[in-house]
N, C-alpha and C positions, 0 to 999 in steps of 0.2 A: 583243620589244617591251615596254617598261616599262609597268606599269599606272598609270593616273591616280588619284591619291589625293584630288583635289579633289572635294567633293560636287557632285552635279549641280545642286543648288538654289542653289549660290553663283554670284553674278554675276561675269562676267569684267571685269577692269579695262581700260577703254579705253586705247588707246595715247596716250601723251602726258600721261596723268593721273598725278598724284603719289600715291605710296603712303603718304605721311605722314599725320599726323592732320588731320582736317578742321577748318577754322577755325570758331570760334563764330559762330552766326548774329547778324545785326545786331539792334539794339534796336528796329527798326521793327515790322512785322507778323510777323517771324519770330523774335521773342524767345523766351526759354525758357518752357516751360509751367508754369503755376501749378496749385495744387490745385483752383482753381475752374474752370479751362479744360477744355473737352471733351477727353476722352481722356487727361488727366493722371492720374497715380497719386494716391491719396488720401494726404493728410498724416496722420501719426500723431495720433490724437485728433480729427481733423476730421470733419465731417458727411458728407463724400463728395460726389460730383457730384449735382446736382439734375436730375431728369428734367423734360423740357419738359411743360407741362400739355397734356392731350389734350381735345379737344372731344367731349363725349358724343354718340354717334351714336344718338339717340332720336327716334322719330317725333314730329311736331308734334301739338299738341292737336287741330287740325282733322282730321288723318289718323286719330287715335284715335277721334274721334267717327264718322268715316266707317266704320271697321272695325266699331265697335259697332252701327251702324245696319244694316250688311250682315249681321252675325251674327244680330240679331233678325229680320231679314227671312227668313233661311234657316230659322230654328227656329220661326217663327210658325205654319206649318201644324200642326206637332206640338203646340205650346202650345195652339192653338185646339182641336184634337181632344181633348187631355187635359182642358182646361177645360170643354168642352161635354159630354163623355161620362164624366168622372170627378169633377171638382171640383163642378160644378153639381148632379149627382144626389146627391152627399154632402150638400151644403147643403140641398137639398130634403128629403132623408130626415131631416136634423136638425130641420127645421121640422115635419115630420109627426110626429116623436116627441113634440112638445109639444102635439099636437092629439088630439081624440077623433074620429077620421076613419074612416068605414066603407068608403071607396073608391068611393062612389057619386056624389060631387060633386067640385067643384074645391077643393082645399085652400088655394088662394091667393086666393079671392074674398072672404075676410073673413067668410063665413057659417058656416064650420066652427067648432065650439066649441074655444076655447083652454083647455087644462087645465094648462099649465105643466109642472111636474115630477111630476105625479100618476102618470103611467105609470111613472116610475122609482121612486117611493115604493111603488107596488103590487108591484113586483118585488123590492125590497130591504128595506123596513122594515115594511110593513103585513102583518098576518096574513091569510092567505087562500089560495085555491087557486092564484092566480097566482104568489105567492112560493114555494109548495111545489113547483110544477112547475118553476119556474126553478132552485130549489136542487137538485132532482133531476137536471135536465139538467147543471148544473155538476158535480155529483158524478160522473155517468156520464162526462162528457167529461174530467174530471180523471184518472180511472183510465185512460181511453183514451190520454191524452197520456203519463202516467207509464209505461205499458207499451209503447206503440208507438214513441215516439221513441228510447229506449235500444236496443230490439231492432232496429229498422231501421237505426240508425246502426252498431251493432256488426256486424250481418250484412253491411252494405254495405262496411265496412272489411275484414272477413275475405275477402269475395269479391274486393275490389280487390287485396289482398295475394296472393291465389291467382293471379289472371290477370296479375299484374305479374311473375311469375317468368319470367326470360329463357329458361330451359331447358324450360319447359312446352310440350308439344305441343298443337296445336289451340287456341291462345289466342283466336283470332278467333271460333271456334265457341262457346267457352265464354262469351265476352263477349256474343255475340248471344243465347245461351240465357238468361243471367242478366238481360239487359236486356229481353227480350221481354215479360214481364208488365207492365212500366211503360208500354209503348205500346199495350197492349190496352185496349179500352173498359172503364171501371169498371162500367158497367151490365151488360155481357156477363159480366165476371168475377163480379160479385155474383150474377147469375142462376145461373151454374155452381155457385157455392158453395151456393146454396139447395138444389140437387139433391144435392150431395155430402153435406151435413150434415142431410138429412132423417132422420126416425126410422128409416126403412128404407133409407137411402142407403148410398153406398159406404163412408163412414167407419165407420159402425156395423157394417157387414158385415165390414170388416177387423178391427174390435175383437172381434167375435164369434168370429173364427177363433183368437184367442189367449185365449179364455175370459173376455172382458170385455164387459159390457153398457154400451153407449154411451147417453148421455142424449138426450132430445129437445131438441136444441140450441137451436132457435129458439122453444121454448115453456117453457124453464126460466129462471125469474126469480130463482133463488137466487144469492146472492153467493158467489164462490169462497172468499173468506177466511172467511165464516161457515160454509161447508161444511167447510173445513179445521179450524177451531176446534171445530166440532161433532163431527167425527170424532175429534179428540183428547180430547173430553169436557170442554173448557174452558167452552164456552157451549152453551146450547140454542138452535139456530137458529130454532125455531118459537116459543119463549117466552123471549126475552131478559129478564133481570132486572138490577137493580142500577143503577149510575150510567149505564150505556150506554143504558138505556131511560128513565131519569128525566130526563135532560138532553137538550136539543135546541138546534139552531142553524138559523135560517131555516126553521123548520117541520119539520125532519127530526131524528130522534133521533140521538144519537151512534152507536148501533148501525147505523142506516141509512147513516150517513156512512162507517163503518169496515167495512161488510160486504163491500166489494170489488166488482169488476165482476161482472155476471151471466154465466152460461154463454153466453147469446146474444151479449153484448158481447165475450166472449173470441173468439168466432168472427169477429166483425168486425175485431178486433185482428189476428188471424191473417191475414185477407185483406189488411189494410192493410200489414202487414210484407212480405208476399209481393209485392205490387204496387209498392211504393215503393223497396225496397232496390236495385233495378237502376239507378234514376236516380242515387241517391247513390253507388252503386258507381263510376259514370263520373266523378263529381266527385272522389272519392278517387283514382281511377286517374290522372287528369290531374295531381293534386298529387304523387302518388308518382313519376311520370315526370319531374316538374320538379325533384326533389331531385338535386343534383349528384352524379355518380358518384364524383368525387374525394373527397367527404365520406365516402361509404360505404367506399371503398377505404382511406382513411386510418384509419378506425375498425377495419377488418379487419386492417390492419397492426399495430395496437395490441393485437391479441388479443381483440377484442370478439366474443362469441358472438351468435347470432341473437336471443336474447331481449334482451340488452343493446342490440343494434343497434336493435331495435324500440322500446325504452323511452327510450333516451337520444339517438337520432338521428332515427328516423322520426317518432315521435309529436310531439316538439317542433316539427319542421318542418311538421307538419300542423295546428298550432294555429289559424291563420286559417281553414282549411278546416273544421275542427270547428265553429267559430262559425257559418260559413255553413250547414252541414248541419243543425246543431241549430236554427238560426233558421228555416230553411225547413220543417223537420219540425214544429216547434212551431206555426207559423202554419197549416200545412195540417191538422194534427190538430185544432186548435181550431175549424177551419172545416169539419169533416167533415159532409157532407150526403148525397151520392149513395148511398153504401153503406147509410146508415141509411134512406133513403127506399125503397130497393129491398128490403132484407132485413128490416126490422122496423117502421119508422115509429113507433118508441117502444115497441112491444110486445116482450116480454111485461111487463106491469105497469110501463110507463114506464122499464124498465131499459136501453133503447137510445135514450132520448130525449137529444138534444143541443141546445145553445143555437141552433145554426143551423137545425135542423129545427123547434124550438119557435118561432123567429121566423117561419119560413115558415107554420107551422100557425096561429099567432095571426093573421097578416095575411090569408091566403088562405082558410083554413078557418073561422076565427072572425070575419072581417071587422073585426078590430081592428088596423088598420095602424099606429096610434100606438104600441101596445104592441109590435108586431113591430119597428118601427124602434128603439124604446128598447132592446130586447134586443140588436139588432145593434150599437148604440153602446156598450153595456156590454161586449159581447164585444170590440169594437175597443179599448176602454181596457184591458181585461185582457190582450190580446195585446201591446199596446205596453209595459205594465209588465213582463211576463215577458221580452220581448225586451231591454229595458233591463237587467233583472237578469242575463240571460245575458251581455250585453256586459260588464257589470261583473265577473262571475265569471271570464270568459275573457280578461280584459284582459292585456296584457303587463306583467309585474312585473319591475322592475329589481332589481339586487342591493342588499341592505340594507347601508347604511353605518353603522358604529358611531360613537358620539359621541366626539369628540375632547376630551380634557381640557386 
C-alpha cells in the first residue's frame, strides 16, 4: 500500500472545484488589504497598525472616597489608642518640661509657674550641680553605648553563623540556649549578677583559683582607661595634671570625660551583652536563611573560600539587618534603666548614673518633674540624631561614575 505524502493539515479540494489560480477579489468589501487595514502587513517605512484605544479600568471618585472612609474606620481604634496613650502623654510631658512643677497640683490649671526653657538651660549651659550630674550621666551612658552595641552585635552575628550551619547537630537546642537569657526577667538576671560579682562572690572566687585578686565590682568607681594608663605609667589616676585636668566641658574635666567606664559600669555592660545578644541572634539568623542558596553555590563554584564568602557575599546581604540591629541596640542602650536601678542607682560615685535614671530620680526623688521631663526630651533628641547618623552611614552607595570629557 503506497504511503500518503500529503500533509495532514492540508485541506482536501472538494470535487468539482478548479485547481487553477483563484480569481482576484472584487473591489467591494473584499478588496485587497492596505497597510492601514487590520491584519495587513506594514508597509516599508510606515508607522504600522494603530491599536484601538482602551478605556482605563479605574474606580470612580466616589468609590475611592468610600474605600478611604472604610480604611479610616478600620484603623480608627488603633489610631485612637496610639493618640490617647502615646501622642497625648508626649505632648503633656513636653508642656511639663516648661514648668516648675512638683507633682502636687494640676499642671494644666494655669496656676503652675511657667519657666520656659529654664530647665533646659540648667542642664546644658548654666554652671551648677544639675549640669554636672547630667554631663556625668551622658559620659557614663556614652561609654555604655560604645561598648555594648558593638559587642552585642558581633556576638549575635557569630552565634547566628554558628547555629546556621546545616551540618551542625542539635541546632535547635543551641538556639534555645543562646536565646534563653533574652526572655528572662532583667530584674531577676540583675539580682543574680549582684550575687555573682560581690566581693566574696563566685567570680572573685574563680579568679582566686588562678592567683588573681578580683576587685570589689560594685564599689569601684575608678575608670578602666585611667587604670590602664596608670598601670603603664602615663598618668597618675589619683592626681591627674596638665591639660586633662585644666580644661573642662559641661562641668567635667577632660580627664573625667576620658577616664572610661567604671568597673561597676563594666559589670552592667557584661550583663547587657549577655541578655540581649540572643534576640539579635534570631534577627541575624532569619536574614542568613533568607540569602539565596544559589548565590552561595555560585560563589563556591568560583573558588571562594569561607572568609571571602563571609566578606563579599554574606555581610553585604546583611546590610539592612545591620542597620536594624544597630538602631535597636542604640535606642535600647541609651534608654537603659532597670539594670541601673537594681544594681547601682548611680553608685559608686555616680559612675553608673544614666540620663534615664537621672530623669526618674529628678522627678520622683527630687519632686522636680519639669527637669525630669526636660532630660527625657534631650535624650529623645540625642537618640533621633544618632539614628539619623547611622542611617546616613549605612545607606546604600551606588557605583561612582567618572566624569565624561
